[in-house]
Every structure is written in structure tokens, then in C-alpha cells.
C-alpha positions as CSV (number, residue, x, y, z in Angstrom):
1,M,88.8,-26.3,143.6
2,A,85.6,-26.8,141.6
3,I,82.0,-27.6,142.8
4,K,79.5,-28.8,140.2
5,G,82.0,-27.8,137.5
6,K,82.4,-24.2,138.7
7,L,85.5,-22.6,140.2
8,V,85.0,-21.9,143.9
9,G,85.5,-18.3,144.8
10,E,85.1,-16.8,141.3
11,K,81.9,-15.0,142.0
12,L,83.1,-14.0,145.5
13,F,86.2,-12.3,144.1
14,A,84.1,-10.7,141.4
15,F,81.8,-9.3,144.1
16,L,84.7,-8.0,146.1
17,D,86.1,-6.3,143.0
18,T,82.8,-4.7,142.3
19,L,82.4,-3.5,145.9
20,E,86.0,-2.1,145.7
21,K,85.0,-0.1,142.6
22,H,81.9,1.2,144.4
23,I,83.9,2.4,147.4
24,G,86.2,4.2,145.0
25,V,83.2,5.9,143.5
26,L,82.0,6.8,147.0
27,K,85.4,8.4,147.8
28,R,85.4,10.4,144.6
29,E,81.8,11.5,144.6
30,A,80.9,12.0,148.3
31,S,79.9,15.6,148.8
32,P,81.7,17.4,151.7
33,A,78.7,19.8,151.8
34,Q,76.2,17.0,152.2
35,I,78.4,15.4,154.8
36,G,78.7,18.7,156.7
37,D,74.9,19.1,156.6
38,L,74.4,15.6,157.9
39,I,76.8,16.2,160.8
40,Y,75.2,19.5,161.6
41,A,71.7,17.8,161.7
42,I,73.0,15.2,164.0
43,E,74.8,17.6,166.3
44,D,71.9,20.1,166.4
45,A,69.2,17.5,167.2
46,D,67.8,16.8,170.7
47,N,67.1,13.2,169.6
48,I,68.0,11.2,166.5
49,F,65.6,8.8,165.0
50,V,66.8,6.4,162.3
51,M,64.8,4.1,159.9
52,G,65.0,2.0,156.8
53,A,63.1,-1.0,155.5
54,G,64.5,-4.4,154.9
55,R,68.3,-4.5,154.7
56,S,68.5,-0.7,154.8
57,G,66.8,-1.1,158.1
58,F,69.6,-3.2,159.3
59,V,72.1,-0.5,158.2
60,A,70.0,2.1,160.1
61,K,70.1,-0.1,163.3
62,A,73.9,-0.5,163.0
63,F,74.3,3.2,162.6
64,A,72.0,3.8,165.6
65,M,74.2,1.5,167.7
66,R,77.3,3.5,166.9
67,L,75.5,6.8,167.6
68,M,74.5,5.5,171.0
69,H,78.2,4.5,171.6
70,L,79.1,8.1,170.7
71,G,76.7,9.3,173.4
72,Y,73.8,10.6,171.3
73,S,70.2,10.1,172.2
74,V,69.1,7.8,169.4
75,F,66.1,5.6,168.6
76,V,65.1,3.2,165.9
77,V,61.7,3.9,164.4
78,G,59.4,0.9,164.9
79,E,60.9,-0.4,168.1
80,T,58.6,-0.6,171.1
81,V,60.7,1.7,173.3
82,T,60.9,4.5,170.7
83,P,59.3,7.7,172.0
84,K,57.4,10.4,170.2
85,I,59.5,12.5,167.8
86,A,59.5,16.2,168.3
87,R,60.3,19.4,166.4
88,N,63.9,19.6,167.6
89,D,64.6,16.0,166.6
90,V,66.0,14.6,163.4
91,L,64.8,11.6,161.4
92,I,67.5,9.9,159.3
93,T,66.1,7.7,156.6
94,I,68.0,5.2,154.5
95,S,66.4,4.1,151.3
96,G,68.2,3.3,148.0
97,S,65.1,4.1,145.9
98,G,63.8,6.8,148.1
99,E,60.3,5.5,147.4
100,T,59.8,2.7,150.0
101,T,56.2,3.3,151.0
102,S,56.5,2.8,154.8
103,V,59.6,5.0,155.0
104,V,58.0,7.7,152.8
105,N,54.8,7.7,154.9
106,I,56.5,7.9,158.2
107,S,58.9,10.6,157.0
108,R,56.0,12.7,155.6
109,K,54.3,12.5,159.1
110,A,57.5,13.6,160.9
111,K,58.1,16.4,158.4
112,E,54.6,17.8,157.8
113,L,52.8,17.1,161.2
114,I,55.7,17.3,163.7
115,H,58.0,19.6,161.7
116,S,61.1,17.7,162.7
117,K,64.2,17.8,160.5
118,L,64.4,15.1,157.8
119,V,67.6,13.6,156.4
120,T,67.6,11.0,153.6
121,I,70.5,8.8,152.6
122,T,69.6,7.6,149.1
123,Q,70.9,7.0,145.6
124,N,67.8,8.6,144.0
125,T,67.9,12.5,144.1
126,D,64.5,12.6,142.2
127,S,62.7,10.4,144.8
128,T,59.8,11.4,147.0
129,L,62.0,11.2,150.1
130,A,64.8,13.3,148.6
131,K,62.3,16.0,147.5
132,M,60.8,16.3,151.0
133,S,64.1,16.2,152.9
134,D,66.0,19.0,154.6
135,V,69.3,17.2,153.9
136,V,70.0,14.6,151.2
137,V,73.1,12.5,151.1
138,V,73.6,10.8,147.7
139,L,75.4,7.5,147.6
140,K,75.8,5.8,144.3
141,G,74.7,2.2,144.0
142,K,72.8,-0.1,141.7
143,N,69.1,0.4,142.0
144,K,67.4,-2.8,142.9
145,N,65.2,-2.3,139.8
146,Q,68.2,-1.7,137.6
147,R,68.9,-4.6,135.3
148,D,72.6,-4.9,134.8
149,E,73.3,-8.6,134.6
150,S,77.0,-8.3,135.1
151,I,76.3,-6.7,138.6
152,S,72.9,-8.4,139.3
153,N,74.5,-11.9,139.3
154,I,77.0,-11.0,142.0
155,A,75.3,-8.2,143.9
156,P,71.5,-8.7,143.6
157,L,68.8,-6.1,144.4
158,G,70.0,-3.3,146.7
159,T,73.2,-5.0,147.9
160,L,75.6,-2.4,146.6
161,F,73.6,0.6,148.0
162,E,73.2,-1.1,151.4
163,L,76.9,-2.0,151.8
164,T,77.9,1.5,150.5
165,A,75.6,3.1,153.1
166,L,77.0,0.9,155.9
167,I,80.6,1.8,155.0
168,F,79.7,5.5,154.5
169,L,78.0,5.7,157.9
170,D,80.8,3.8,159.7
171,G,83.2,6.4,158.1
172,L,80.9,9.1,159.5
173,V,81.2,7.6,162.9
174,A,85.0,8.1,162.7
175,E,84.4,11.8,161.7
176,L,82.0,12.2,164.7
177,M,84.5,10.6,167.0
178,D,87.0,13.2,165.9
179,I,84.6,16.1,166.3
180,K,83.7,15.0,169.8
181,S,87.3,14.1,170.7
182,L,86.3,10.6,171.6
183,T,88.4,7.4,171.6
184,E,87.5,3.8,171.3
185,K,87.8,3.6,175.1
186,D,85.0,6.2,175.4
187,L,82.8,4.2,173.1
188,E,83.5,1.0,175.1
189,K,82.0,2.6,178.2
190,R,78.6,2.4,176.4
191,H,79.1,-0.9,174.7
192,A,76.5,-3.6,175.7
193,V,77.6,-6.1,178.4
194,L,74.3,-8.0,178.5
195,E,75.0,-10.1,175.5
């Protein structure tokens, strides 16, 4: 079927092919050491705070929801019910560039003033966030400022990083379920019913 002379689904399938390749890169290049450090930071924290800006913020919220389902004490930075972060807490930031001003500023405050642990999930190891973090998890994606027309026309801006981060963190949830010996039934006990 064609609309305005263009084959319907062509770009969609090209996008899915590109995403599939990115997931393959994630599987090959994910660092077990970084994953272990991230799990240890989560397990060792009294409270977990998560944040990101824009679509990375949505990924952070999705991860926070699953952490809550797993029984962790977790908060999303910027929500009105988020308490004060403390020294024994961890702040997990998600930023493809590692340079998002609001995320960098809040992270600096948590790290330098409160001395809480800082984890950054990014694709930029040379970023401000990565350099100040205790734990850095590197996920390859296309930087939103990178100009690769073959990718930009089907996955604009930070799409590949954001989706890769979402998939990675959902995979991490499976790992945490195993570590805590939890099943889906256990998670269902904390699932929202007021919806």
C-alpha cells in the first residue's frame, strides 16, 4: 500500500532493523563489571533516586516503577513527594550526552554537598556526568547531535539511546528479580490498583 507515493511501512521496518542492530551491539558491548557495579549500588543504597530530562526522564520513571515493584525504596527527582537525598542513598541519572544542564547541576549537588553515590547511564564516557560519577554504565546509541542521515531520518535525536536504555534497564529488572528470588506474582503485589 502506498500513501502519497510512498510505500507504507518502509521506514518503520528500517527503524526496527536499526533498533535490532543496536540491541545486538548492547548484548556484545555491555560490561559485566559495570552491570555488577550498578547492581551493587542499588542493593547497597538506603533509597534510590532516579532522574533524566525529556525522554530520558520517561525512561527513568519507567525504571523507578519497576524498582518499586521489586520492593526498593525509590523516588523520582522533581516529583513533589520526593524526600531529601542522604549520604547512604544513590542517584541514578540517565543522559545520553551526559551534559544535560539540569541533570548535571542536580547530580553535582547530590555528589558534592550530600556525598551520596552517583550512577550515570550514558553513551558519553567523556561527559561531565560520567567524570563525576562513582559508577558509569555505557550504552551505545546515536548522540542527538550526531548527524548520520541514514539513522537520523528513522530514529531522530536521542531515540536510539533512550530505547536502548529502556531495554537495558528492563533487562536489569530481570537480573534483580533473580538476585532477590522474586517472581512476577511478587511484583504484582505492589502493582498499582488505582488506575
